[in-house]
C-alpha positions as CSV (number, residue, x, y, z in Angstrom):
1,M,0.0,0.0,0.0
2,R,1.4,3.4,-1.0
3,G,2.0,6.2,1.5
4,D,-1.1,8.3,1.1
5,E,-3.3,5.3,0.7
6,E,-2.0,3.9,4.0
7,R,-2.8,7.3,5.7
8,V,-6.4,7.2,4.3
9,V,-6.9,3.6,5.4
10,Q,-5.5,4.3,8.9
11,L,-7.8,7.3,9.4
12,F,-10.8,5.4,8.0
13,C,-10.1,2.4,10.3
14,A,-9.7,4.8,13.3
15,W,-13.1,6.4,12.4
16,L,-14.8,3.0,12.1
17,T,-13.4,1.9,15.5
18,S,-14.8,5.2,17.0
19,Q,-18.2,4.2,15.5
20,G,-18.1,0.8,17.3
21,W,-16.9,-1.3,14.4
22,G,-14.3,-4.1,14.8
23,V,-11.8,-3.7,12.0
24,E,-9.5,-6.0,10.1
25,R,-7.2,-5.1,7.3
26,E,-6.2,-6.9,4.1
27,V,-8.8,-9.7,4.4
28,D,-9.2,-11.8,1.2
29,L,-7.6,-9.0,-0.8
30,V,-10.1,-6.4,0.6
31,D,-8.4,-3.3,2.2
32,V,-10.8,-3.2,5.1
33,A,-13.3,-5.6,6.5
34,A,-15.4,-4.5,9.5
35,R,-18.1,-5.9,11.7
36,R,-20.5,-4.2,14.1
37,G,-23.1,-6.7,15.5
38,D,-24.8,-8.2,12.5
39,E,-23.5,-5.5,10.2
40,R,-20.6,-6.2,7.8
41,L,-18.7,-3.7,5.7
42,Y,-16.1,-4.3,3.0
43,A,-14.1,-1.4,1.7
44,E,-11.4,-0.6,-0.8
45,A,-9.3,2.6,-0.6
46,K,-7.2,4.9,-2.7
47,G,-4.9,7.8,-1.7
48,R,-4.0,10.9,-3.5
49,T,-2.6,10.1,-7.0
50,S,-1.7,12.0,-10.2
51,S,-4.5,10.2,-12.1
52,I,-7.3,10.3,-9.5
53,G,-10.2,9.8,-12.0
54,L,-8.7,6.7,-13.5
55,D,-7.5,5.4,-10.1
56,V,-11.0,5.8,-8.6
57,D,-12.5,4.0,-11.6
58,T,-10.0,1.2,-10.9
59,L,-11.0,1.3,-7.2
60,Y,-14.6,0.6,-8.1
61,G,-13.5,-2.3,-10.3
62,Q,-11.4,-3.7,-7.5
63,L,-14.3,-3.5,-5.0
64,L,-16.7,-5.2,-7.5
65,R,-14.3,-8.0,-8.2
66,R,-13.5,-8.6,-4.6
67,M,-17.0,-8.5,-3.2
68,P,-17.6,-11.9,-1.4
69,A,-20.5,-13.5,-3.4
70,E,-22.2,-14.7,-0.2
71,E,-22.3,-11.1,1.1
72,V,-23.8,-9.4,-1.9
73,G,-27.2,-8.1,-0.9
74,V,-26.4,-8.6,2.8
75,A,-23.2,-6.6,3.6
76,Q,-22.5,-3.0,3.0
77,F,-19.6,-2.0,0.7
78,G,-17.5,1.2,0.5
79,V,-15.0,3.1,-1.5
80,V,-12.7,5.2,0.7
81,V,-11.0,8.2,-0.8
82,P,-9.2,11.4,0.3
83,A,-11.3,14.7,0.0
84,E,-9.7,15.7,-3.3
85,A,-11.0,12.5,-4.9
86,A,-14.6,12.9,-3.7
87,G,-15.8,14.3,-7.0
88,A,-14.4,11.3,-8.9
89,A,-15.9,8.9,-6.5
90,M,-19.3,10.5,-6.8
91,R,-19.4,10.1,-10.6
92,V,-21.0,6.7,-10.1
93,P,-24.7,7.6,-9.9
94,A,-26.3,7.4,-6.5
95,R,-28.9,4.9,-7.7
96,V,-26.2,2.5,-8.9
97,R,-24.4,2.8,-5.6
98,Q,-27.6,2.2,-3.7
99,L,-28.4,-0.9,-5.7
100,L,-24.9,-2.3,-5.1
101,R,-24.9,-1.1,-1.4
102,I,-21.8,1.0,-2.0
103,D,-21.2,4.1,0.1
104,V,-18.5,6.7,-0.6
105,Y,-16.4,7.5,2.5
106,V,-14.4,10.7,2.1
107,V,-11.5,11.1,4.5
108,N,-10.6,14.7,5.2
109,L,-7.1,15.9,6.2
110,D,-8.2,16.4,9.8
111,G,-9.2,12.7,10.0
112,S,-12.9,13.3,9.9
113,V,-14.9,11.0,7.6
114,E,-18.0,12.0,5.5
115,V,-20.4,9.3,4.3
116,H,-22.2,9.6,1.0
117,S,-24.8,7.0,0.3
């Protein structure tokens, strides 16, 4: 994992923990797997890059390819990006993200996280 992506993942995991989630990293090729009671969340992350639009498109592809088949329709999924990549992550229409149960998690420089369903 590259430097800024590592920072994004660390801040996201700290936020999840503060929200009561148990967090594991690098589970079955997924960057973050979390559990809170009966809820499950699988997320892929990207840091700041020089080709953020292309890299966010790749991020969605990685998430779709790595979704555990038995969890589709049950678990929640997420793409995790730094604030400067929020626009690129939101290009996937909200209705498509809702159907696939994918939320966009935007990690700000101060460590706060915004959730876009």
